[in-house]
C-alpha positions in Angstrom: -117.1 -151.1 -70.6 -118.9 -148.2 -69.0 -117.2 -144.7 -69.1 -117.8 -142.7 -66.0 -116.8 -139.0 -65.9 -116.7 -137.0 -62.8 -116.4 -133.2 -62.9 -114.9 -132.1 -59.7 -112.7 -133.6 -57.0 -114.0 -132.0 -53.7 -115.7 -133.9 -50.8 -118.5 -135.1 -53.0 -116.7 -135.9 -56.2 -113.9 -137.4 -54.5 -116.2 -139.8 -52.6 -118.0 -140.9 -56.0 -114.5 -141.5 -57.5 -112.9 -143.6 -54.7 -116.1 -145.8 -54.2 -116.4 -146.4 -57.9 -112.8 -147.0 -58.3 -112.9 -149.6 -55.6 -116.1 -151.2 -56.7 -115.6 -151.3 -60.5 -111.8 -151.7 -60.7 -110.3 -151.6 -64.1 -113.1 -153.3 -65.9 -114.6 -149.9 -66.5 -113.2 -146.4 -67.3 -113.3 -143.6 -64.6 -112.2 -140.1 -65.3 -112.0 -137.2 -62.8 -111.6 -133.7 -64.0 -110.8 -131.0 -61.6 -109.0 -127.6 -62.3 -107.0 -128.0 -58.9 -104.2 -130.6 -58.4 -104.8 -130.9 -54.9 -107.7 -132.4 -52.6 -108.5 -130.2 -49.7 -110.2 -131.0 -46.4 -112.0 -127.7 -46.3 -113.2 -127.8 -42.6 -109.6 -127.5 -41.3 -108.9 -124.3 -43.2 -110.2 -122.7 -40.3 -107.2 -123.8 -38.4 -104.9 -122.5 -41.4 -106.6 -119.2 -41.0 -105.4 -118.8 -37.3 -101.8 -120.4 -37.9 -102.7 -123.6 -36.1 -102.2 -125.8 -39.3 -100.2 -125.4 -42.4 -101.4 -125.6 -46.0 -99.8 -128.9 -46.4 -101.7 -130.3 -43.5 -105.0 -129.8 -45.0 -104.3 -130.9 -48.7 -102.7 -133.6 -50.7 -101.9 -134.3 -54.4 -104.7 -136.1 -56.2 -102.8 -137.7 -59.1 -100.9 -140.3 -57.1 -104.2 -141.2 -55.4 -106.1 -141.7 -58.6 -103.2 -143.6 -60.1 -103.5 -146.2 -57.3 -107.2 -146.7 -58.0 -106.7 -146.7 -61.9 -108.6 -143.5 -62.3 -107.7 -141.2 -65.2 -107.1 -137.7 -63.5 -107.2 -134.6 -65.7 -106.1 -131.3 -64.3 -108.6 -129.1 -66.1 -111.8 -127.2 -65.9 -115.1 -128.4 -67.6 -116.2 -125.8 -70.2 -119.5 -127.4 -71.6 -121.6 -130.4 -71.6 -123.0 -132.2 -74.7 -125.4 -134.8 -73.3 -126.5 -135.8 -76.9 -123.3 -135.9 -78.5 -122.5 -133.7 -81.4 -121.2 -133.4 -85.1 -118.0 -135.3 -84.2 -119.2 -137.4 -81.4 -122.0 -140.0 -81.5 -121.6 -140.3 -77.6 -122.3 -137.7 -74.9 -119.2 -135.7 -74.0 -117.9 -132.8 -72.1 -115.4 -130.2 -73.3 -112.5 -129.3 -70.9 -109.8 -126.8 -70.7 -106.5 -127.8 -69.1 -105.2 -125.8 -66.1 -102.3 -128.3 -65.9 -99.1 -126.2 -66.6 -97.9 -129.0 -69.1 -100.9 -128.5 -71.2 -102.3 -124.9 -70.0 -105.1 -123.5 -72.2 -105.4 -126.8 -74.4 -108.9 -128.0 -74.8 -110.2 -131.7 -75.1 -113.4 -133.6 -75.3 -114.1 -136.6 -73.1 -117.0 -139.0 -73.9 -119.0 -140.6 -71.2 -121.7 -143.1 -70.5 -122.5 -141.7 -66.9 -121.6 -138.0 -65.9 -121.4 -136.6 -62.3 -121.4 -133.1 -61.9 -119.4 -132.5 -58.6 -117.9 -129.1 -59.6 -118.8 -127.4 -56.3 -119.4 -123.7 -55.9 -118.0 -120.5 -57.8 -117.0 -118.3 -54.9 -119.1 -115.2 -56.1 -117.0 -112.4 -54.4 -118.2 -110.3 -57.2 -121.8 -110.3 -56.1 -120.8 -107.7 -53.4 -118.5 -104.7 -54.5 -115.2 -104.9 -52.6 -115.7 -108.3 -51.1 -112.9 -110.9 -51.0 -109.2 -110.9 -50.9 -108.5 -110.8 -54.7 -109.1 -107.1 -55.5 -111.3 -106.5 -52.5 -111.0 -105.3 -48.8 -111.9 -108.5 -47.0 -110.5 -111.8 -46.2 -111.6 -115.5 -46.7 -111.0 -118.9 -45.4 -112.7 -120.8 -48.2 -109.4 -122.1 -49.8 -106.1 -122.9 -48.2 -104.4 -120.0 -50.0 -107.1 -117.6 -48.6 -106.9 -119.0 -45.1 -103.0 -118.6 -45.2 -103.5 -115.1 -46.1 -106.0 -114.4 -43.4 -103.6 -115.9 -40.7 -101.0 -113.4 -42.2 -103.3 -110.5 -41.5 -104.4 -112.0 -38.2 -100.7 -112.1 -37.0 -100.1 -108.6 -38.0 -103.1 -107.4 -35.9 -101.8 -109.5 -32.9 -98.3 -107.9 -33.3 -99.9 -104.4 -33.3 -102.3 -105.3 -30.4 -99.1 -106.2 -28.4 -97.8 -102.9 -29.0 -100.9 -101.3 -27.4 -103.1 -100.8 -30.5 -107.0 -101.8 -30.4 -108.6 -103.6 -33.2 -112.0 -104.4 -34.6 -112.5 -107.8 -36.1 -115.6 -108.4 -38.2 -116.6 -111.8 -39.3 -119.6 -113.3 -40.9 -121.4 -113.3 -44.4 -120.6 -111.0 -47.0 -124.0 -110.9 -48.9 -127.8 -111.1 -48.2 -128.0 -114.6 -49.6 -124.9 -116.4 -48.3 -124.7 -120.0 -46.9 -121.8 -121.6 -45.0 -122.4 -119.5 -41.8 -121.0 -122.3 -39.9 -117.6 -121.9 -41.3 -117.6 -118.1 -40.4 -119.1 -119.1 -36.9 -116.2 -121.4 -36.3 -113.7 -118.8 -37.6 -114.8 -116.1 -35.1 -114.3 -118.4 -32.2 -110.7 -119.4 -33.3 -109.9 -115.7 -33.6 -111.2 -115.2 -30.0 -109.1 -118.2 -28.9 -105.9 -116.9 -30.6 -106.3 -113.5 -29.2 -106.7 -114.9 -25.7 -103.6 -117.1 -26.3 -101.6 -114.1 -27.2 -102.9 -112.2 -24.1 -104.6 -109.4 -26.3 -108.2 -110.2 -26.0 -108.9 -107.2 -24.0 -107.7 -104.9 -27.0 -110.1 -106.5 -29.6 -113.8 -105.8 -30.5 -115.3 -109.0 -32.0 -118.4 -108.4 -34.1 -120.4 -111.1 -36.0 -122.5 -110.0 -38.9 -124.9 -112.3 -40.7 -127.9 -112.7 -42.9 -129.6 -115.0 -40.4 -132.8 -113.8 -39.0 -131.6 -115.0 -35.7 -128.4 -116.4 -34.4 -128.1 -120.1 -34.8 -130.3 -120.2 -37.9 -127.3 -121.6 -40.2 -129.6 -121.8 -43.3 -131.6 -124.6 -41.8 -134.7 -122.6 -40.5 -133.1 -122.7 -37.0 -133.1 -125.8 -34.8 -134.1 -127.0 -31.5 -131.5 -129.2 -29.6 -131.1 -131.3 -26.6 -128.5 -129.9 -24.2 -128.0 -130.8 -20.7 -131.2 -132.8 -20.4 -133.4 -130.0 -21.6 -134.5 -128.7 -25.1 -133.3 -125.1 -26.1 -133.2 -123.5 -29.5 -130.2 -122.6 -31.6 -130.7 -118.8 -30.9 -130.2 -119.2 -27.2 -127.3 -121.8 -27.8 -125.4 -119.3 -30.2 -126.1 -116.2 -28.3 -124.8 -117.8 -24.9 -121.7 -118.7 -26.7 -121.1 -115.1 -27.8 -122.0 -113.4 -24.7 -119.7 -115.8 -22.7 -116.9 -114.6 -25.0 -117.8 -110.9 -25.1 -118.8 -110.8 -28.8 -121.2 -108.6 -30.4 -123.6 -109.6 -33.1 -125.7 -108.1 -36.1 -128.2 -110.2 -37.8 -130.9 -109.8 -40.5 -128.1 -108.0 -42.4 -127.0 -107.9 -46.1 -123.5 -106.6 -46.7 -123.8 -104.3 -49.6 -120.3 -102.9 -50.1 -116.9 -103.3 -48.6 -114.4 -100.4 -48.5 -111.0 -100.3 -46.9 -111.7 -100.4 -43.3 -115.6 -100.0 -43.8 -118.4 -102.4 -44.2 -121.7 -101.0 -45.6 -124.8 -103.2 -44.9 -128.5 -103.0 -44.9 -131.0 -104.6 -42.5 -134.4 -106.1 -42.9 -136.1 -102.8 -41.8 -134.6 -101.1 -44.7 -132.1 -99.0 -42.9 -128.5 -98.7 -43.9 -125.5 -98.8 -41.7 -121.6 -98.7 -41.7 -119.2 -100.7 -39.6 -115.5 -99.9 -39.2 -113.1 -102.7 -39.1 -109.4 -103.5 -38.9 -109.9 -107.2 -40.0 -112.7 -108.7 -41.6 -113.4 -112.3 -42.9 -116.6 -112.6 -44.7 -118.0 -115.6 -46.6 -118.9 -114.9 -50.2 -122.3 -116.2 -51.8 -122.1 -119.4 -53.9 -123.0 -119.7 -57.6 -122.7 -122.6 -59.9 -119.7 -123.0 -62.1 -120.2 -121.3 -65.5 -120.9 -124.4 -67.4 -122.8 -124.3 -70.7 -124.9 -127.3 -72.1 -125.8 -127.9 -75.9 -128.0 -130.4 -77.6 -126.9 -132.5 -80.7 -127.6 -129.7 -83.1 -125.7 -127.2 -81.1 -128.5 -125.3 -79.6 -127.9 -123.9 -76.2 -130.0 -125.8 -73.6 -128.1 -124.4 -70.5 -131.4 -123.1 -69.1 -133.0 -126.6 -69.4 -130.2 -128.2 -67.4 -129.2 -125.6 -64.9 -131.0 -123.2 -62.7 -130.6 -119.5 -63.0 -127.8 -119.7 -60.2 -125.7 -122.1 -62.4 -126.6 -125.2 -60.3 -127.8 -128.3 -61.9 -131.3 -129.3 -61.8 -132.1 -132.8 -60.5 -135.1 -134.7 -59.1 -136.4 -132.1 -57.1 -139.7 -130.1 -57.3 -138.8 -126.7 -58.5 -142.2 -125.4 -58.9 -142.7 -121.9 -57.4 -145.0 -121.9 -54.6 -145.6 -120.1 -51.1 -143.1 -121.0 -48.4 -145.9 -122.6 -46.4 -146.5 -125.3 -49.1 -142.9 -126.3 -49.3 -142.1 -129.7 -47.6 -139.4 -132.3 -47.5 -140.8 -134.2 -50.4 -139.7 -131.3 -52.7 -136.0 -132.3 -52.0 -134.1 -134.6 -54.3 -133.4 -138.1 -53.5 -131.5 -139.7 -56.4 -129.8 -136.5 -57.6 -130.4 -137.8 -61.3 -131.2 -135.0 -63.9 -134.7 -135.3 -65.2 -133.8 -134.8 -68.9 -130.9 -137.0 -69.0 -131.0 -140.3 -66.9 -127.1 -140.8 -67.1 -126.5 -137.5 -65.5 -126.2 -136.6 -61.8 -125.2 -133.7 -59.6 -123.9 -134.1 -56.3 -122.8 -131.8 -53.3 -123.1 -128.1 -53.8 -123.5 -128.6 -57.5 -127.1 -129.6 -57.3 -129.7 -127.0 -57.4 -131.9 -126.7 -54.2 -135.6 -126.7 -54.8 -136.1 -123.8 -52.3 -134.8 -122.4 -49.1 -135.0 -124.1 -45.8 -135.1 -120.7 -43.7 -138.0 -118.6 -44.4 -137.5 -116.1 -47.4 -137.1 -112.6 -46.2 -136.8 -109.3 -47.9 -135.9 -105.7 -46.7 -138.2 -102.9 -46.8 -136.2 -102.0 -50.0 -136.8 -105.5 -51.7 -133.4 -106.9 -50.8 -133.2 -110.6 -50.0 -131.8 -111.2 -46.7 -131.9 -115.0 -45.9 -129.4 -117.8 -46.0 -129.3 -120.3 -48.7 -129.5 -124.0 -47.9 -126.2 -125.7 -46.7 -125.1 -128.7 -48.6 -121.4 -129.1 -47.6 -119.6 -131.6 -45.4 -121.6 -134.8 -44.3 -124.5 -134.3 -46.8 -122.0 -133.9 -49.7 -120.4 -137.2 -48.8 -123.6 -139.1 -48.2 -125.0 -137.8 -51.5 -121.7 -138.8 -53.3 -121.8 -142.2 -51.9 -125.5 -142.7 -52.9 -125.0 -141.8 -56.3 -121.8 -143.9 -56.7 -124.0 -146.9 -55.6 -126.6 -146.0 -58.0 -124.2 -145.8 -60.9 -122.6 -149.2 -60.0 -125.9 -150.9 -59.9 -127.0 -149.2 -63.2 -123.9 -150.4 -64.8 -124.8 -154.0 -63.6 -128.3 -153.7 -65.1 -130.5 -151.7 -62.8 -132.9 -149.6 -64.8 -133.0 -146.6 -62.4 -131.0 -145.3 -59.4 -131.0 -147.8 -56.6 -129.9 -145.5 -53.6 -131.3 -142.2 -52.1 -130.0 -139.5 -49.9 -132.6 -136.8 -49.5 -131.5 -133.8 -47.2 -134.9 -134.5 -45.6 -133.8 -138.0 -44.6 -130.2 -137.5 -43.6 -128.5 -135.7 -40.7 -125.5 -133.6 -40.3 -123.0 -132.9 -37.5 -121.1 -129.6 -37.0 -118.2 -129.3 -34.7 -117.0 -125.6 -34.2 -113.7 -126.1 -32.6 -111.1 -123.7 -31.3 -107.4 -124.2 -31.4 -105.8 -127.6 -32.5 -104.1 -128.3 -29.3 -105.7 -131.4 -27.9 -105.4 -130.1 -24.2 -106.3 -126.4 -24.5 -109.1 -126.5 -27.2 -112.8 -126.5 -26.8 -115.8 -126.9 -29.3 -119.5 -126.4 -29.8 -120.8 -129.7 -31.2 -124.2 -129.7 -32.9 -126.1 -132.5 -34.7 -129.3 -132.2 -36.5 -131.7 -135.0 -38.1 -132.8 -134.4 -40.7 -131.2 -131.3 -42.4 -134.5 -130.3 -44.0 -137.1 -130.2 -41.2 -140.1 -132.5 -41.5 -143.0 -131.6 -39.4 -145.3 -134.3 -40.5 -142.9 -136.9 -39.1 -141.8 -134.8 -36.1 -144.7 -132.4 -35.4 -143.2 -130.5 -32.4 -139.7 -129.5 -33.8 -139.4 -130.8 -37.4 -136.5 -133.0 -36.2 -135.8 -136.2 -34.4 -134.7 -134.9 -30.8 -133.0 -138.1 -30.0 -130.5 -137.3 -32.8 -130.6 -133.6 -32.5 -128.4 -132.0 -29.8 -125.6 -129.8 -28.9 -122.8 -129.6 -26.3 -119.8 -127.5 -25.5 -116.6 -128.9 -24.2 -113.2 -130.6 -24.8 -114.7 -133.8 -26.1 -116.1 -132.0 -29.1 -112.8 -130.6 -29.8 -111.0 -134.1 -29.6 -113.6 -135.2 -32.1 -112.8 -132.4 -34.6 -109.1 -133.1 -34.3 -109.8 -136.9 -34.8 -112.0 -136.3 -37.6 -109.5 -134.2 -39.4 -107.1 -137.1 -39.4 -109.5 -139.8 -40.1 -111.0 -138.1 -43.3 -107.6 -137.3 -44.7 -106.6 -140.9 -44.1 -109.8 -142.1 -45.8 -109.4 -139.7 -48.7 -105.8 -140.9 -49.3 -107.3 -144.4 -49.6 -105.2 -145.7 -46.7 -105.7 -149.3 -45.6 -109.2 -150.0 -44.3 -110.5 -146.6 -45.7 -113.8 -148.0 -47.1 -114.7 -149.2 -43.5 -114.6 -145.6 -42.0 -117.7 -143.5 -41.8 -118.1 -140.9 -44.6 
């Protein structure tokens, strides 16, 4: 009987768990460790952040779902990985610390034959002084609780605007090396929609601030898209959306500090600026979870398994080389760790080999460039590929059997405003592949038959339908495995 241990129950970790649970049944042992008791459909946190949905609509309890699958669920956080075992364990194991109120603070060791690191990101608000809702002066929509708090502040702003006050809203990235521009991008349009619905849009100044070199970069080095029968670039696409809605934008910016009502930032030319605000939602940079690793003798081998940013090294090319020499071949395919063939990292937990957007530094040496996106569709695709490989390796395969390189898979982003099926609209964009391949697609780096953008109600319907489809799937409702990931 094989023992599979999955650390994390987000989009990628839950994907691994549900497929292995379906394929392996009770003939093998599957354990999922997650510090949170609930699964969260993160894309819909945006709607929680403007009061269009409640926390209950975007989350559900994990324990009953895993009980149905025969999966052992532990509400705990992983502390350290021991891939060679140790003094008291002949098999590899992971130490955990329980966050479950019934066992709070207790520790345990779980042995495994296959380990999947799906721990996701640490929301590194501390990288920018004053950033974040916990002890800082900006808001977030990264978790349901954060989104709920953001909506409370938004409703307060709307009430004051109805009384005649004018307000400045600032949305974007809170550090020079953030990712997830798409989430912030969608949120600013939802704020715009909420203000228009409330009849106070004329009293608002909406400002977008981002570490992108140009609008529409999204950490993917920009994109060219088919739209209305012609090819345009992401910059024109994004700028047109903002101009139509009376928004301002600041790009090539690294937020350096947030104070009450004031954002400090540096731009690529090395100059420093300030921006006053009444409401700010700034995405934090991501780091890996603070996991340690030890060999059989107890020696710390964390630096051998994890990159300096805390993400796990996999089958990628991490050689330092000029940006011009990077290519799609550098990106991981199997997500197997090089030192231990029974370990994998999926979703945000794996270390990207390099940036997709061109690295930039300000005149003062400050890095100002988006880091690669690895959320949503890529996370699910990677999770399913790793689950398939582990299934096949348990059945006798000597190596991973499935791949999901980000240079060979696509992604779709639907930035929708409002959740009403008759009043909403959306900007829909697909890219294939995520990492551009100029050898295969010389002109634009991507397949233009599969890379396009549109604006309208149809995309909004798609986002609304996907919300319900993915939660239905994640809850393992009848026929879930026939639905696309």
